[in-house]
C-alpha positions in Angstrom: 0.0 0.0 0.0 1.4 3.5 -0.8 2.5 5.7 2.1 3.5 9.2 2.8 7.1 9.3 4.1 7.6 11.9 6.8 11.0 13.1 8.2 9.8 15.8 10.6 11.3 17.9 13.4 8.8 17.1 16.2 6.2 14.6 17.3 3.7 17.5 17.3 4.2 18.0 13.6 3.9 14.3 12.9 0.6 14.2 15.0 -0.8 17.2 13.1 0.0 15.7 9.8 -1.7 12.4 10.7 -4.8 14.2 12.1 -5.3 16.4 9.1 -5.1 13.8 6.4 -8.4 13.3 4.6 -10.2 10.0 5.3 -8.8 7.2 3.2 -5.5 8.8 2.6 -2.2 6.9 2.4 -0.8 6.2 5.9 2.1 8.3 7.2 5.4 6.4 7.4 7.6 8.1 10.0 11.3 8.3 9.3 13.8 9.0 12.1 16.8 9.9 9.9 18.0 10.5 6.3 18.9 6.8 6.1 15.4 5.9 7.2 14.0 8.1 4.5 16.2 6.4 1.9 14.9 3.0 3.0 11.3 4.2 2.7 11.9 5.4 -0.8 13.6 2.2 -1.8 11.0 -0.2 -0.2 7.6 1.5 -0.3 5.5 3.2 -3.0 5.2 6.8 -1.9 2.5 9.3 -2.4 4.7 12.2 -1.2 7.6 13.1 1.1 7.1 15.6 4.0 10.3 17.1 5.4 10.7 19.2 8.5 12.5 22.5 8.1 15.4 21.3 10.3 15.6 17.9 8.6 15.6 19.6 5.1 18.5 21.8 6.2 20.7 18.7 6.9 19.7 16.7 3.8 21.2 17.0 0.3 17.9 18.1 -1.0 19.3 18.8 -4.4 20.4 15.2 -4.7 17.1 13.9 -3.5 15.2 16.0 -6.1 17.6 15.0 -8.8 17.2 11.2 -8.1 13.4 11.3 -7.4 12.0 14.3 -9.2 8.5 12.8 -9.6 8.0 12.2 -5.9 6.4 15.4 -4.5 8.2 17.0 -1.6 6.5 19.3 0.9 8.4 21.2 3.6 6.6 21.5 7.0 8.0 23.1 10.1 8.9 26.2 12.0 10.5 29.0 9.9 12.7 31.8 11.1 12.4 35.4 9.9 15.7 35.0 8.0 14.6 31.9 6.0 13.7 33.8 2.9 16.8 32.6 1.0 16.1 29.0 2.1 12.6 29.1 0.8 13.8 30.6 -2.5 16.3 27.8 -2.8 13.6 25.2 -2.3 11.4 27.0 -4.9 14.3 26.5 -7.4 14.3 22.8 -6.5 10.6 22.6 -7.4 9.2 21.6 -4.0 5.5 20.9 -4.1 4.6 23.1 -1.2 5.6 24.7 2.1 3.5 24.6 5.3 4.2 26.4 8.6 4.0 24.4 11.8 1.6 26.0 14.3 -0.3 27.9 11.5 -1.1 25.3 8.9 -1.5 22.3 11.2 -5.3 21.8 10.5 -4.8 21.7 6.7 -1.3 20.3 6.2 -2.6 16.8 5.5 -5.0 18.2 2.9 -2.1 20.1 1.3 0.0 17.0 1.1 -2.7 14.9 -0.5 -3.5 17.6 -3.1 0.1 17.4 -4.2 0.3 13.6 -4.0 1.2 11.3 -6.9 -2.3 9.8 -7.1 -3.9 13.3 -7.3 -1.5 14.3 -10.0 -2.2 11.2 -11.9 -6.0 11.8 -11.5 -5.5 15.3 -13.0 -3.3 14.0 -15.9 -5.9 11.4 -16.8 -9.0 13.6 -16.4 -10.0 13.1 -20.0 -9.4 9.4 -20.1 -12.9 8.2 -19.4 -14.2 9.9 -22.6 -11.4 8.4 -24.7 -12.0 5.0 -23.2 -15.8 5.3 -23.7 -16.6 5.0 -20.0 -20.0 6.7 -19.7 -22.2 4.5 -17.4 -22.2 5.2 -13.6 -20.7 1.8 -12.8 -17.9 2.3 -15.3 -17.1 5.7 -13.9 -17.2 4.6 -10.3 -14.9 1.7 -11.2 -12.5 4.1 -12.9 -12.5 6.4 -9.9 -11.4 3.5 -7.6 -8.8 2.3 -10.1 -6.9 5.6 -10.2 -7.2 6.2 -6.4 -3.6 5.1 -5.6 0.0 5.6 -6.6 0.8 2.1 -7.5 -0.7 -1.1 -8.9 -4.5 -1.0 -9.2 -6.8 -2.9 -6.8 -7.9 -6.4 -7.8 -11.2 -6.8 -9.6 -12.7 -8.7 -6.7 -11.8 -5.9 -4.3 -13.4 -3.3 -6.5 -16.5 -5.4 -7.0 -16.9 -5.8 -3.2 -16.6 -2.1 -2.6 -19.2 -1.4 -5.3 -21.6 -4.1 -4.0 -21.7 -6.2 -7.2 -20.3 -9.5 -8.3 -17.0 -9.8 -10.0 -18.6 -11.2 -13.1 -21.2 -8.5 -13.3 -18.5 -5.8 -12.9 -16.3 -7.3 -15.6 -19.2 -7.7 -18.0 -20.6 -4.2 -17.5 -17.3 -2.4 -17.5 -16.6 -3.4 -21.1 -20.0 -2.5 -22.3 -20.6 0.2 -25.0 -17.3 -0.3 -26.8 -15.1 0.3 -23.7 -11.9 -1.8 -23.3 -12.3 -4.7 -20.9 -11.4 -4.2 -17.2 -8.2 -6.3 -17.3 -6.8 -4.2 -20.1 -7.6 -0.9 -18.3 -6.0 -2.2 -15.1 -2.9 -3.2 -17.0 -2.8 0.3 -18.6 -2.9 2.0 -15.2 -0.2 -0.3 -13.8 2.0 0.5 -16.8 1.4 4.2 -16.4 2.4 3.9 -12.7 5.5 1.9 -13.7 6.6 4.5 -16.3 6.0 7.3 -13.8 8.3 5.6 -11.3 10.9 5.1 -14.1 10.9 8.8 -14.6 12.9 8.9 -11.3 16.6 8.2 -12.1 16.9 6.7 -8.6 14.7 3.8 -9.5 16.0 1.0 -11.7 13.7 -1.3 -13.7 14.4 -4.0 -11.0 13.3 -1.6 -8.2 10.1 -0.6 -10.1 9.3 -4.2 -10.8 9.7 -5.0 -7.1 7.6 -2.0 -5.9 4.7 -2.9 -8.2 4.8 -6.6 -7.5 6.1 -8.0 -10.8 8.1 -11.2 -10.6 11.0 -9.9 -12.7 12.0 -6.8 -14.6 11.5 -8.9 -17.8 7.9 -9.4 -16.8 7.5 -5.7 -16.4 9.0 -5.0 -19.8 6.7 -7.6 -21.4 3.6 -6.0 -19.9 4.7 -2.5 -21.0 5.3 -3.8 -24.5 1.9 -5.6 -24.6 0.0 -2.5 -23.4 1.8 0.2 -25.3 3.0 -1.7 -28.4 6.5 -0.3 -27.9 9.6 -1.2 -25.8 10.0 0.2 -22.3 12.8 2.5 -23.2 10.6 4.1 -25.9 7.6 4.3 -23.7 9.5 6.1 -21.0 9.8 9.2 -23.2 6.0 9.5 -23.8 3.5 11.5 -21.8 0.4 10.0 -20.2 -1.7 11.4 -23.0 0.5 9.9 -25.7 0.4 6.5 -24.0 -3.3 6.6 -23.5 -3.8 7.4 -27.2 -1.6 4.4 -28.2 -3.6 2.2 -25.9 -7.0 3.4 -27.3 -5.8 2.8 -30.9 -4.6 -0.7 -29.9 -7.9 -1.4 -28.2 -9.8 -0.4 -31.3 -7.8 -2.7 -33.5 -8.4 -5.6 -31.0 -12.2 -5.2 -31.3 -12.2 -5.6 -35.1 
């Protein structure tokens, strides 16, 4: 399950972050040191990273952003009056947001989730239902559940249980009206998640395969080729929109 990694300056900040997260958000994974943050990045799918101001001062933040540019980083802590240059430096590093401890405590969790990987993916794929011919309420509710996380999509049985229908009914109704079948769409979203992770130089194909539950990097490459029609190295250079267009064209050919 995806998590939000937090290397904060105080227990009070950690508590405020946890309390202010919207219901159903990714859990907070506390990190006690820079080494602990590194382990979290390597071992868990992350929605975002939240850094205390003091912790961020002692990190090589430039190296972190260079290795993992697609993981949103939010700074949250107590700022001093002479921290203007520090904030400007963070702005140049494209931090996703800054929150002030003691002022933004009630809303910091909401800020983090608005900048999370799953919310960014949701925004990037806002036009996907129309392209995929998903128009019926059950199709759209299923799509909403599918894109609700940063990693691999939920199992069909899990989605069916949450929607109160049988697995067979869900699979049959999702592909109605010319839409791709559910398995193909879940594979597409998994591939998009994999390619997003591969946009971080710090993740190797082996690391991405492990994070997403593929048996081997070769298996991951095979699924990417099957879904997109091109090799993984080519697919890494395409946007979500371009990949979605390739998928739709392939689905249309498969229905003939």
